[in-house]
N, C-alpha and C positions, 0 to 999 in steps of 0.2 A: 584290094589289099588280100591276100586269101587268110584266112583266120586260121593259122598254122601254130603251134607251138613255137617259141624263141627260145633257144637254152643260151647261157652263158656259162663256160666251164674253164674251169681253171685247176691245172696240176701243181702244187707244191711242195718240195723236195722239204721234207723237214730229219731227215736223218741220211746218213751214208745211202744204206738200199731203201729208204720208208717215203712213201710219197703220201698226200691229202691231195683227193679231187673232189674238190665242190661243183656242182649243178645247180643251177637256179634257171628255174622257166620266168621268161620277161612275157607278163601278159599284157594286152594293150588292150585297158579295161575305158579307155575314152570311146565318143560316139564322135564322128565329124570327116571329112574329107579325108584323102589317102596323105597329103600332106602332115596335118595333123596327127594325123596315128603314129606318120614315120617317125615324126618330131620326139612326140611321147615315146616309142620304144629307143628312139636313138639317146635320150637324155638317162632313161634308166640305164641302157648296159651302159652308157658315160659312170654313174654313180655306182654300180657295179665294178667296172673297172679301176675307178677311182679307190675305193673302196679295201678292192684286192691288193693294189700296189703300195697302201697308207700301210695295213698289215706284216708284206712281205715287199720292204724294198731292197734288198737285196739280191731279190729275183727278177727285178724287173730291168729287160734290156732295151734299148732302143738303138733301133738301128739304122738311124739318122746319124753322119759322122760330123760332131761339134766341133770337132777337134781339127778335119781339113784347114789345110792353110789356105 
């Protein structure tokens, strides 16, 4: 696995013509094989995603059609 920075970027609408851009670097600070590093990165990504959706629930959109019959 390459040791390159991984970024989590969100753009949230705060007003009619205003947006808040947030950039977080996700560091893989564990030692181990590629699977353990990938798992650690995925966990950090999911945590940031969960935090973002909790802070801005009205801006979350799921592309899966739950209401399809």
